[in-house]
C-alpha positions as CSV (number, residue, x, y, z in Angstrom):
1,X,-5.6,-19.2,-24.2
2,X,-3.9,-20.9,-27.6
3,X,-6.9,-23.5,-28.3
4,X,-4.2,-25.6,-30.7
5,X,-1.7,-25.4,-27.6
6,X,-4.4,-27.0,-25.0
7,X,-5.8,-29.7,-27.8
8,X,-2.0,-30.4,-28.2
9,X,-1.1,-30.7,-24.8
10,X,-4.1,-32.7,-23.8
11,X,-3.6,-35.3,-26.7
12,X,0.2,-35.8,-25.9
13,X,-1.1,-37.0,-22.5
14,X,-3.7,-39.1,-23.3
15,X,-1.5,-40.9,-25.9
16,X,1.3,-41.5,-23.5
17,X,-0.8,-42.3,-20.3
18,X,-4.3,-43.4,-21.9
19,X,-6.2,-41.1,-19.4
20,X,-7.6,-37.6,-19.4
21,X,-5.7,-35.1,-17.4
22,X,-6.5,-32.1,-15.5
23,X,-5.5,-29.6,-17.4
24,X,-4.0,-26.0,-16.3
25,X,-2.9,-22.6,-17.7
26,X,-0.5,-20.5,-16.7
27,X,0.5,-17.0,-18.2
28,X,3.8,-15.4,-18.8
29,X,4.0,-11.8,-17.8
30,X,4.9,-8.5,-19.0
31,X,6.0,-5.9,-16.6
32,X,4.6,-2.2,-17.7
33,X,6.7,-0.4,-15.4
34,X,8.7,-1.1,-12.0
35,X,11.9,-3.2,-13.1
36,X,14.2,-4.5,-10.1
37,X,12.3,-2.6,-7.4
38,X,10.4,-6.0,-6.4
39,X,13.2,-7.3,-4.7
40,X,13.6,-3.9,-3.0
41,X,10.1,-4.5,-1.5
42,X,8.7,-1.4,-3.9
43,X,6.0,-1.1,-6.3
44,X,5.5,-2.8,-9.9
45,X,3.2,-2.8,-12.4
46,X,2.9,-6.6,-14.3
47,X,0.4,-8.0,-16.4
48,X,-0.4,-11.7,-17.2
49,X,-0.3,-12.1,-21.2
50,X,-2.0,-14.1,-23.6
51,X,1.0,-16.5,-24.2
52,X,1.9,-19.1,-21.7
53,X,2.1,-22.8,-20.5
54,X,-0.3,-25.6,-20.5
55,X,0.6,-28.5,-18.5
56,X,-1.8,-31.7,-18.3
57,X,-1.4,-33.8,-15.1
58,X,-2.8,-36.6,-13.7
59,X,-2.0,-39.5,-10.7
60,X,1.3,-41.6,-11.8
61,X,0.2,-44.9,-13.3
62,X,3.3,-46.1,-11.8
63,X,6.5,-45.4,-9.9
64,X,7.5,-41.7,-9.4
65,X,6.0,-41.1,-12.3
66,X,6.9,-39.5,-15.4
67,X,7.5,-35.8,-16.6
68,X,7.3,-34.7,-20.1
69,X,8.2,-31.3,-21.6
70,X,6.9,-31.6,-25.8
71,X,8.4,-28.4,-26.7
72,X,12.1,-29.5,-26.2
73,X,11.1,-33.3,-26.2
74,X,12.5,-34.4,-23.1
75,X,11.3,-36.8,-20.8
76,X,12.4,-36.9,-16.7
77,X,11.8,-39.8,-14.3
78,X,11.5,-37.5,-10.9
79,X,13.7,-39.4,-8.0
80,X,15.1,-38.2,-5.0
81,X,15.9,-34.3,-4.8
82,X,19.3,-33.2,-6.0
83,X,20.9,-32.0,-2.7
84,X,23.8,-29.9,-4.5
85,X,22.7,-26.7,-6.3
86,X,24.9,-27.8,-9.1
87,X,22.6,-30.6,-9.8
88,X,19.4,-28.5,-9.9
89,X,19.3,-27.3,-13.7
90,X,17.1,-27.2,-16.4
91,X,12.8,-27.2,-16.6
92,X,13.0,-30.1,-13.9
93,X,14.5,-27.7,-11.4
94,X,11.6,-25.6,-11.0
95,X,9.4,-28.3,-10.1
96,X,11.6,-30.6,-7.8
97,X,11.5,-27.2,-6.0
98,X,7.8,-26.8,-5.8
99,X,8.3,-30.7,-4.0
100,X,11.0,-29.3,-1.7
101,X,9.1,-26.0,-0.7
102,X,6.0,-28.6,-0.2
103,X,8.0,-30.8,1.9
104,X,9.0,-28.1,4.4
105,X,5.4,-27.6,4.7
106,X,4.8,-31.4,5.5
107,X,3.0,-31.6,2.7
108,X,4.0,-34.8,0.5
109,X,1.9,-35.5,-2.7
110,X,1.8,-38.8,-4.4
111,X,3.9,-38.8,-7.7
112,X,2.4,-37.8,-11.0
113,X,2.7,-37.7,-14.8
114,X,2.6,-35.0,-16.4
115,X,3.3,-33.4,-20.1
116,X,3.4,-29.5,-20.7
117,X,4.4,-27.2,-23.3
118,X,3.7,-23.5,-24.2
119,X,4.0,-20.7,-26.7
120,X,6.3,-18.2,-24.4
121,X,9.1,-17.2,-26.5
122,X,12.3,-18.9,-24.6
123,X,15.1,-16.2,-23.2
124,X,13.0,-13.2,-23.9
125,X,11.8,-12.2,-20.3
126,X,8.4,-13.2,-19.8
127,X,8.9,-15.4,-16.9
128,X,8.2,-18.9,-18.1
129,X,10.1,-20.2,-15.1
130,X,6.9,-18.5,-12.9
131,X,4.5,-19.8,-15.3
132,X,6.0,-23.4,-15.1
133,X,6.2,-23.3,-11.1
134,X,2.7,-22.0,-10.8
135,X,1.2,-24.5,-13.4
136,X,3.0,-27.5,-11.4
137,X,1.7,-26.3,-7.9
138,X,-2.0,-25.5,-8.8
139,X,-2.1,-29.4,-10.8
140,X,-1.0,-30.6,-7.2
141,X,-3.3,-28.8,-5.6
142,X,-5.8,-29.5,-7.1
143,X,-5.4,-33.6,-7.8
144,X,-4.8,-34.0,-4.4
145,X,-6.7,-31.5,-2.7
146,X,-3.8,-29.7,-0.7
147,X,-6.1,-27.1,0.4
148,X,-3.7,-24.2,-0.6
149,X,-5.0,-20.5,-1.5
150,X,-3.8,-18.8,-4.8
151,X,-1.4,-16.9,-2.2
152,X,-0.2,-20.0,-0.7
153,X,0.9,-21.3,-4.3
154,X,2.4,-17.7,-5.2
155,X,4.5,-18.3,-1.8
156,X,5.3,-21.8,-2.9
157,X,6.7,-20.9,-6.3
158,X,8.4,-18.1,-5.2
159,X,10.6,-19.8,-2.8
160,X,11.1,-22.8,-5.1
161,X,13.0,-20.4,-7.6
162,X,14.5,-18.5,-4.4
163,X,15.9,-21.6,-2.4
164,X,15.9,-24.3,-4.5
165,X,16.7,-22.9,-8.1
166,X,19.0,-20.3,-6.3
167,X,17.4,-17.1,-8.5
168,X,17.2,-14.5,-6.0
169,X,14.3,-12.9,-7.5
170,X,11.2,-10.9,-6.3
171,X,7.8,-12.1,-6.5
172,X,6.4,-10.1,-9.2
173,X,6.5,-13.2,-11.7
174,X,5.1,-15.4,-9.4
175,X,1.8,-13.1,-8.5
176,X,1.5,-11.9,-11.8
177,X,1.0,-15.2,-13.5
178,X,-1.2,-16.4,-10.7
179,X,-3.7,-13.6,-10.1
180,X,-3.6,-11.6,-13.4
181,X,-7.1,-10.8,-15.3
182,X,-7.8,-10.3,-18.5
183,X,-7.9,-6.2,-19.5
184,X,-6.3,-5.4,-16.4
185,X,-2.9,-4.5,-15.3
186,X,-1.6,-5.1,-11.6
187,X,-0.4,-2.4,-9.5
188,X,1.8,-4.8,-6.5
189,X,2.9,-3.3,-3.4
190,X,5.9,-5.9,-2.7
191,X,6.1,-5.2,0.7
192,X,2.6,-5.2,2.0
193,X,1.6,-7.4,-1.0
194,X,-1.5,-5.5,-1.6
195,X,-2.4,-5.3,-5.3
196,X,-5.0,-3.2,-6.9
197,X,-6.6,-4.6,-10.4
198,X,-6.5,-1.5,-12.7
199,X,-8.7,-1.6,-16.1
200,X,-6.2,-0.6,-18.7
201,X,-8.0,1.0,-22.0
202,X,-5.6,1.4,-24.9
203,X,-7.5,3.6,-26.9
204,X,-6.6,2.3,-30.2
205,X,-2.8,1.4,-29.0
206,X,-1.7,-1.9,-28.1
207,X,1.5,-3.5,-26.5
208,X,4.2,-5.0,-28.6
209,X,7.8,-7.2,-27.5
210,X,10.6,-6.5,-29.6
211,X,12.9,-9.7,-29.1
212,X,16.8,-8.9,-29.4
213,X,17.4,-12.4,-29.6
214,X,20.5,-11.8,-27.3
215,X,21.3,-12.8,-23.6
216,X,24.5,-11.4,-22.4
217,X,26.7,-14.0,-19.9
218,X,26.7,-11.0,-17.2
219,X,23.0,-11.4,-16.8
220,X,23.0,-13.7,-14.2
221,X,25.6,-12.4,-11.9
222,X,25.1,-9.1,-12.4
223,X,21.5,-9.8,-11.1
224,X,22.6,-10.8,-7.6
225,X,25.4,-8.2,-7.7
226,X,22.7,-5.6,-7.9
227,X,20.8,-7.0,-5.2
228,X,23.5,-7.3,-2.8
229,X,24.1,-3.6,-3.7
230,X,21.0,-2.6,-2.7
231,X,20.8,-4.6,0.4
232,X,24.0,-3.4,1.9
233,X,22.7,-0.2,1.3
234,X,19.3,-0.3,3.0
235,X,21.3,-2.1,5.9
236,X,24.1,1.0,6.2
237,X,21.0,3.2,6.9
238,X,19.3,1.0,9.3
239,X,16.1,-0.2,6.8
240,X,14.9,-3.6,5.8
241,X,15.1,-2.6,2.4
242,X,15.7,0.5,-0.2
243,X,11.5,1.1,0.1
244,X,12.0,2.4,3.5
245,X,14.3,5.3,2.5
246,X,13.7,8.6,1.1
247,X,16.2,10.6,-1.4
248,X,17.3,12.5,1.6
249,X,18.4,9.7,3.3
250,X,20.5,8.3,0.7
251,X,22.2,11.7,0.1
252,X,23.4,11.6,3.7
253,X,26.1,8.7,2.4
254,X,26.5,9.6,-0.8
255,X,30.2,10.7,-0.4
256,X,30.9,7.4,1.8
257,X,29.8,4.7,-0.7
258,X,30.7,4.2,-4.4
259,X,28.7,6.7,-6.8
260,X,27.6,3.8,-8.9
261,X,26.4,2.3,-5.9
262,X,24.5,5.5,-5.3
263,X,22.9,5.4,-8.6
264,X,21.8,2.2,-8.5
265,X,19.7,2.9,-5.2
266,X,18.7,6.3,-6.5
267,X,17.3,4.2,-9.8
268,X,15.0,2.4,-7.2
269,X,13.8,5.3,-5.7
270,X,12.7,7.0,-8.6
271,X,11.4,4.0,-10.6
272,X,9.2,3.6,-7.3
273,X,7.8,7.1,-7.9
274,X,7.5,6.5,-11.5
275,X,5.1,3.4,-10.7
276,X,2.5,5.6,-8.8
277,X,2.7,8.2,-11.4
278,X,2.2,5.5,-14.1
279,X,-0.7,4.1,-12.1
280,X,-2.5,7.6,-12.3
281,X,-1.9,7.9,-15.9
282,X,-3.8,4.5,-16.8
283,X,-6.3,5.3,-14.6
284,X,-7.0,8.8,-16.5
285,X,-6.2,7.0,-20.0
286,X,-3.3,9.3,-20.3
287,X,-1.0,7.3,-22.7
288,X,0.9,9.9,-23.4
289,X,2.4,10.3,-19.6
290,X,2.6,6.6,-19.3
291,X,4.5,6.7,-22.4
292,X,7.2,9.1,-20.8
293,X,7.6,7.5,-17.8
294,X,8.7,4.3,-19.8
295,X,11.3,6.2,-21.5
296,X,12.1,7.7,-18.2
297,X,12.3,3.9,-17.1
298,X,14.4,2.9,-19.6
299,X,17.2,6.0,-19.2
300,X,17.2,4.7,-15.5
301,X,17.9,1.2,-16.4
302,X,20.5,2.0,-18.8
303,X,22.4,4.6,-17.0
304,X,22.1,4.2,-13.3
305,X,21.1,0.6,-13.0
306,X,23.2,-0.4,-15.6
307,X,21.4,-3.2,-16.6
308,X,20.8,-2.4,-20.4
309,X,22.6,-3.4,-23.6
310,X,23.7,-1.9,-27.1
311,X,20.7,-4.0,-28.5
312,X,18.1,-3.0,-26.1
313,X,19.2,0.6,-26.3
314,X,19.0,0.7,-30.0
315,X,15.5,-0.3,-30.3
316,X,14.1,1.8,-27.3
317,X,15.8,4.7,-29.4
318,X,14.5,3.4,-32.7
319,X,10.8,3.7,-31.1
320,X,11.7,6.8,-29.8
321,X,12.1,8.3,-34.0
322,X,8.9,6.4,-34.7
323,X,5.5,7.8,-35.1
324,X,2.7,6.5,-33.2
325,X,4.8,5.1,-30.2
326,X,4.3,6.3,-27.0
327,X,6.8,4.5,-24.8
328,X,9.3,1.8,-25.1
329,X,11.5,0.4,-22.5
330,X,13.6,-2.7,-21.8
331,X,11.8,-5.5,-19.8
332,X,13.3,-7.7,-17.5
333,X,16.8,-8.8,-15.9
334,X,18.2,-7.1,-18.4
335,X,21.5,-7.7,-20.6
336,X,19.1,-8.7,-23.3
337,X,15.5,-10.1,-24.0
338,X,12.8,-7.7,-25.2
339,X,11.9,-3.6,-25.4
340,X,8.2,-3.3,-24.5
341,X,6.5,-0.5,-26.7
342,X,3.2,1.2,-26.5
343,X,2.2,1.6,-30.5
344,X,-0.6,2.7,-31.8
345,X,-2.3,-0.2,-33.7
346,X,-2.1,1.6,-36.9
347,X,1.6,2.2,-36.9
348,X,2.9,-1.7,-35.5
349,X,4.0,-2.5,-39.1
350,X,5.7,0.9,-39.9
351,X,7.7,0.2,-36.4
352,X,8.2,-3.4,-37.5
353,X,9.6,-3.0,-41.0
354,X,11.7,-0.5,-39.5
355,X,13.0,-2.0,-36.6
356,X,13.4,-5.4,-38.6
357,X,15.8,-3.7,-41.0
358,X,17.6,-1.6,-39.2
359,X,18.6,-4.3,-36.4
360,X,19.6,-6.7,-39.0
361,X,21.8,-4.0,-40.5
362,X,23.2,-3.1,-37.1
363,X,23.8,-6.5,-35.3
364,X,23.5,-9.1,-38.3
365,X,20.5,-10.3,-36.1
366,X,16.9,-11.1,-36.9
367,X,14.4,-9.6,-34.7
368,X,11.2,-11.3,-33.3
369,X,8.1,-9.5,-32.2
370,X,5.3,-10.5,-30.0
371,X,2.2,-9.1,-29.9
372,X,0.6,-9.6,-26.5
373,X,-2.8,-8.8,-24.4
374,X,-3.8,-9.0,-21.1
375,X,-4.8,-12.5,-19.9
376,X,-6.4,-14.0,-17.1
377,X,-4.0,-15.8,-14.4
378,X,-3.1,-19.4,-13.7
379,X,-6.5,-22.0,-13.9
380,X,-8.2,-25.1,-15.0
381,X,-8.7,-25.2,-18.3
382,X,-12.3,-27.3,-19.2
383,X,-12.0,-30.4,-20.9
384,X,-14.0,-30.7,-24.3
């Protein structure tokens, strides 16, 4: 956790409201492998990271309370829940969505004052929305003793984003942010919701995110379109999700569906298998095999699922040509955001120098980099 961030958020709350708050840490996440498989009830391997959100909360001094996002210098006074989806925008919508989901369960907590900020780079695909949702529901649960379990809170956060905000995401982001453990990856079965914490011994290697700095407009619509394709194919074969199908079953309808749709479904089945192989590779400390699987994952995302972009492909190709990089791939929904790189610690600066110069020459953009470590999940921060 960033102690400077914690001190800043706590100080802002005290200055604004004159009381000592409850402090919550809620991390972002990376996903080592298993992209676009969570909403197909498949396998994923995320991890909470040492970048996230700190939220200070307390019972409202008056009225409906005041919510302050210091990182964007915005103040919001919550009132009734906007009924029309078009009005559910901005960071406020994620918090209002939590209230909406709690209300469905007959839970109506009194208003709160809050201040939050974070060190998750915006638009990088590190799930700041899940971190924000988890922080809010965690704080409400603590302040008003709602009796919610961590699993309950994950479900509420996921439903807030799905039903209220309207992003048809899987549950991986909220789960990883809530249940992450320092030094461990999470193998998660998104059908059974059974998980395994896997110690990750990087043996001189580290995770490095390279942020393209772009987010193409196609991202949101393409995400939902791919989900619809996957669900339609599963339904056609009498299954609840692609997770239930084999390559042989998919092959039976190959001639009856568009070739692009066949490739998208095939990618999901193959990616699930890659996650299983990656789990075994991490357990064996076989980082070379893990890196190979990451490259294969990117190839599938780019050529079959068609969610990459020129900037992401450029960075992955550059990583392949760089000594000391075992694996790289795009991470997240696609069409921008970050690549995740597994790099020897002695070669990080070599990769950065090469990538920064090449990326600027090719795209006239400044590449940003973020080294990350596996960190603990959502929790209370002890006051000092």
